[in-house]
Backbone as a ProteinNet text record, in pm:
[ID]
protein_1_A
[PRIMARY]
DLEEDIYMLQPEGFQARGKKSLVSKLEKSFYGLKQAPRQWYKKFDNFMVKNAFKKCDIDHCCYFKNFDSCYIILLL
[TERTIARY]
342.3	347.6	279	310.4	260	117.2	40.6	-99	-115.5	-11.3	-18.5	106	99.5	215.1	312.7	437.5	541.7	658.5	705.2	817.6	931.3	1054.2	1169.7	1274.6	1355.2	1465.1	1570.4	1643	1750.9	1859	1906.8	2015.1	2145	2234.5	2363.5	2436.4	2501.2	2571.4	2487.5	2357.1	2268.2	2214.8	2253.5	2202.4	2272.9	2192.8	2249.6	2305.7	2413.2	2474.6	2378.4	2365	2278.8	2131.2	2095.3	1954.9	1942	1957.9	1957.9	1818.4	1716.8	1581.9	1496.9	1559.7	1484.2	1433.7	1317.5	1261.4	1232.1	1217.3	1183.1	1051.8	969.1	845.9	878.1	845.3	874.9	771.1	816.4	728	709.2	809.4	805.2	851.3	812.4	857.5	998.4	1067.9	1200.6	1220.5	1323.6	1351.6	1365	1298.7	1305.9	1188	1114.9	996.6	884.3	807.3	701.1	598.7	575.4	475.9	531.5	660.6	724.1	667	644.9	590.7	453.7	367.2	233.4	242.4	327.9	344.1	399.4	494.9	550.1	441.5	360.6	255.2	154.4	116.3	19.5	75.1	203.1	265.3	274.9	313	322.9	186.2	84.4	-51.2	-101.9	-78.4	-118.7	-51.3	76.7	150.4	91.6	62.7	10.5	-127.3	-212.7	-347.6	-340.9	-251.2	-235	-186.6	-116.6	-65.1	-155.3	-283	-389	-382.1	-311	-315.7	-438.9	-496.2	-611.5	-569	-622.8	-591.4	-689.5	-639.6	-723.8	-813.4	-940.1	-1033.9	-1001.3	-943.4	-916.5	-781.5	-679.6	-544.5	-496.6	-481.3	-444.8	-298	-221.8	-82.2	-67.1	-177	-176.8	-236.5	-160.3	-204.3	-200.3	-291.7	-289.9	-329.7	-284.3	-313	-324.5	-423.4	-448	-395.7	-304.6	-253	-298.7	-378.6	-425.7	-455.7	-357.5	-382.3	-299.9	-240.8	-161.8	-190.4	-154.9	-173.8	-38.8	-34	78.4	21.5	81.9	39.7	158.7	138.1	243.9	201.7	282.5	258.3	360.9	314.9	403.2	430.3
2121.8	2187.6	2323.3	2406.1	2543.4	2550.2	2643.3	2659.7	2760.1	2835.1	2937.3	2929.1	2989.5	2991.4	3098.7	3058.8	3152.2	3136.6	3249.6	3251.4	3331.1	3291.6	3366.1	3377.3	3482.2	3499.6	3392.8	3358.8	3261.1	3318.2	3239.4	3287.6	3301.9	3386.1	3403.2	3270	3241.9	3115.7	3011.6	3031.7	2938.8	2998.5	3120.7	3187.3	3134.9	3113.1	3073.3	3197.9	3182.9	3297.7	3359.3	3488.9	3561.3	3552.7	3485.7	3471.7	3507.2	3634.6	3677.8	3700.5	3697.5	3727	3601	3484.2	3360.9	3354	3293.1	3274.1	3125.9	3088.5	2950.4	2949.5	2850.3	2831.7	2737.1	2779.5	2697.5	2588.2	2469.1	2355.5	2332.3	2370	2350.6	2478.2	2491.4	2607.2	2582.1	2688.9	2677.4	2789.9	2775.2	2871.8	3012.4	3107.5	3245.6	3288.2	3194.6	3226	3271	3371.1	3422.2	3315.1	3219.6	3115.3	2997.3	2993.8	2877.6	2842.7	2938.4	2899.6	2833	2884.1	2826.2	2685.5	2666.6	2534.9	2435.2	2480.5	2393	2352.3	2449.4	2419.8	2320.4	2337.9	2246.8	2104.6	2090.3	1958.3	1896.3	1976.8	1929.6	1888	1969.8	1940.3	1810.2	1791.4	1668.9	1546.6	1557.4	1448.4	1415.6	1517.8	1495.9	1429.8	1475.5	1418.7	1273.4	1243.4	1105.1	1012.3	1068.4	989.2	996.6	1020.5	1013.6	1121.3	1231.3	1344	1426.8	1487.7	1574.7	1717.9	1807.5	1948.5	2013.1	2097.4	2169.8	2266.8	2276.3	2365.7	2512.8	2543	2682.6	2729.7	2647	2682.8	2579.4	2619.4	2526	2484.9	2537.5	2495.9	2397.9	2346.8	2250.8	2119.2	2011.7	1878.9	1786.9	1692.8	1597.1	1459.1	1358.7	1220.1	1142.9	1055.5	977.4	835.4	794	657.3	591.9	489.7	414.4	505	526.3	606.4	734.9	773.8	897.5	978.9	1106	1197.8	1246	1269.3	1341.4	1474.9	1582	1716.4	1783.1	1830.5	1897.4	2041.3	2133.8	2276	2323.6	2376.9	2420	2567.7
-512.7	-385	-386.6	-484	-486.3	-539	-483.9	-524.6	-637.6	-666.6	-770.3	-857.2	-973.4	-1062.6	-1016.4	-996.2	-954.6	-1050.4	-1101.7	-1194.5	-1132.6	-1161.9	-1111.9	-1221.7	-1212.5	-1306.8	-1282.6	-1387.9	-1374.1	-1282	-1184.6	-1098.6	-1177.5	-1127	-1193.8	-1198.2	-1309	-1325.4	-1398	-1403.5	-1473.1	-1602.6	-1631.2	-1750	-1875.3	-1979.1	-2108	-2175.7	-2248.4	-2315.3	-2415.7	-2406.3	-2498.7	-2463.7	-2357.2	-2316.9	-2168.5	-2139.4	-2000	-1944.2	-2027.1	-1977.5	-1958.9	-1952.9	-1931.2	-1787.5	-1769.6	-1636	-1615.1	-1489	-1454	-1378.7	-1407	-1331.3	-1216.1	-1093.2	-976.1	-960.1	-928.7	-903	-753.2	-673.2	-528.2	-459.8	-333.9	-257.8	-205.3	-171.7	-113.5	-13	69.5	175	116.6	179.9	135.7	50.4	-3.6	-83	10.6	-29.1	57.9	93.7	6.5	28.8	109.2	135.6	199.3	336.8	427	558.1	549	464.5	448.7	390.2	291	229.8	331.3	414.2	517.4	616.6	661.3	757.7	699.6	575	513.4	505.9	472.1	465.3	604.9	704.1	841.8	894.5	869.7	915.7	853.8	726.9	658.3	721.4	752.5	816.6	953.9	1032.8	1168.3	1163.8	1076.5	1066	1018	923.6	876.7	987.7	1086.8	1197.9	1320.5	1297.5	1398.8	1506.2	1480.1	1572.2	1539.3	1640.7	1620.9	1645.7	1563.4	1575.9	1672.6	1758.5	1852.8	1775.5	1814.5	1746.2	1770.1	1884.7	1920.3	1866.4	1880.6	1837	1735.5	1610.7	1503.7	1506.4	1601.3	1617.7	1733.3	1782.7	1892.8	1842.8	1857	1815.3	1936.3	1939.9	2050	2000.8	2076.9	2043.7	2174.2	2182.7	2302.9	2282.7	2370	2372.4	2501.3	2492.2	2608.9	2728.5	2815.7	2936.1	2939.7	2827.8	2827.7	2701.8	2708	2596.5	2545.4	2416.6	2357.3	2312.2	2358.2	2318.6	2251.4	2130.5	2055.6	2030.8	2078.7	2054.6	1954	1846.6	1739	1749.7
[MASK]
++++++++++++++++++++++++++++++++++++++++++++++++++++++++++++++++++++++++++++

Protein backbone atom coordinates (compact mmCIF):
# COMPACT_ATOMS: atom_id res chain seq x y z
CA ASP A 1 0.00 0.00 0.00
CA LEU A 2 2.60 2.57 1.05
CA GLU A 3 4.94 4.21 -1.45
CA GLU A 4 7.66 4.97 1.09
CA ASP A 5 9.21 3.28 4.09
CA ILE A 6 7.53 4.34 7.33
CA TYR A 7 8.65 3.19 10.76
CA MET A 8 6.88 3.68 14.09
CA LEU A 9 7.68 3.00 17.72
CA GLN A 10 6.04 0.00 19.33
CA PRO A 11 2.75 1.01 21.01
CA GLU A 12 2.45 0.58 24.76
CA GLY A 13 1.47 -2.97 25.65
CA PHE A 14 3.31 -4.43 22.65
CA GLN A 15 6.81 -3.71 23.88
CA ALA A 16 9.05 -6.64 24.72
CA ARG A 17 10.62 -6.48 28.17
CA GLY A 18 13.99 -4.82 28.10
CA LYS A 19 13.59 -3.78 24.44
CA LYS A 20 11.82 -0.44 24.54
CA SER A 21 13.48 1.02 21.45
CA LEU A 22 12.10 -1.47 18.90
CA VAL A 23 10.36 -0.06 15.84
CA SER A 24 7.96 -1.53 13.29
CA LYS A 25 7.99 -1.01 9.54
CA LEU A 26 4.46 -0.29 8.29
CA GLU A 27 3.18 -2.32 5.35
CA LYS A 28 -0.21 -0.57 5.03
CA SER A 29 -1.63 2.81 5.89
CA PHE A 30 -4.03 3.28 8.78
CA TYR A 31 -6.26 6.01 10.18
CA GLY A 32 -4.28 8.95 11.51
CA LEU A 33 -1.23 8.41 9.32
CA LYS A 34 -0.31 11.48 7.25
CA GLN A 35 -0.28 9.40 4.06
CA ALA A 36 -3.68 7.75 4.73
CA PRO A 37 -5.91 10.15 2.74
CA ARG A 38 -3.74 9.87 -0.38
CA GLN A 39 -3.60 6.07 -0.12
CA TRP A 40 -7.38 5.93 0.30
CA TYR A 41 -7.93 8.15 -2.75
CA LYS A 42 -5.59 6.04 -4.90
CA LYS A 43 -7.41 2.83 -3.91
CA PHE A 44 -10.82 4.44 -4.51
CA ASP A 45 -9.74 5.85 -7.88
CA ASN A 46 -8.42 2.46 -8.98
CA PHE A 47 -11.74 0.83 -8.02
CA MET A 48 -13.79 3.42 -9.93
CA VAL A 49 -11.69 3.15 -13.09
CA LYS A 50 -11.88 -0.68 -12.99
CA ASN A 51 -15.68 -0.35 -12.86
CA ALA A 52 -15.79 1.72 -16.07
CA PHE A 53 -16.22 5.14 -14.45
CA LYS A 54 -14.41 8.00 -16.13
CA LYS A 55 -12.67 10.75 -14.22
CA CYS A 56 -13.47 14.34 -15.12
CA ASP A 57 -10.48 16.14 -16.67
CA ILE A 58 -11.16 19.34 -14.74
CA ASP A 59 -12.12 17.97 -11.31
CA HIS A 60 -10.47 14.69 -10.27
CA CYS A 61 -13.11 14.15 -7.56
CA CYS A 62 -15.87 13.84 -10.15
CA TYR A 63 -16.58 10.48 -11.80
CA PHE A 64 -19.21 9.65 -14.37
CA LYS A 65 -20.53 6.61 -16.19
CA ASN A 66 -22.98 6.35 -19.07
CA PHE A 67 -25.65 3.63 -18.96
CA ASP A 68 -27.76 3.33 -22.11
CA SER A 69 -29.84 6.51 -21.76
CA CYS A 70 -28.79 7.75 -18.31
CA TYR A 71 -25.70 9.00 -16.51
CA ILE A 72 -24.31 8.28 -13.09
CA ILE A 73 -22.36 11.21 -11.70
CA LEU A 74 -20.42 10.79 -8.47
CA LEU A 75 -18.99 13.82 -6.71
CA LEU A 76 -16.52 12.96 -4.01
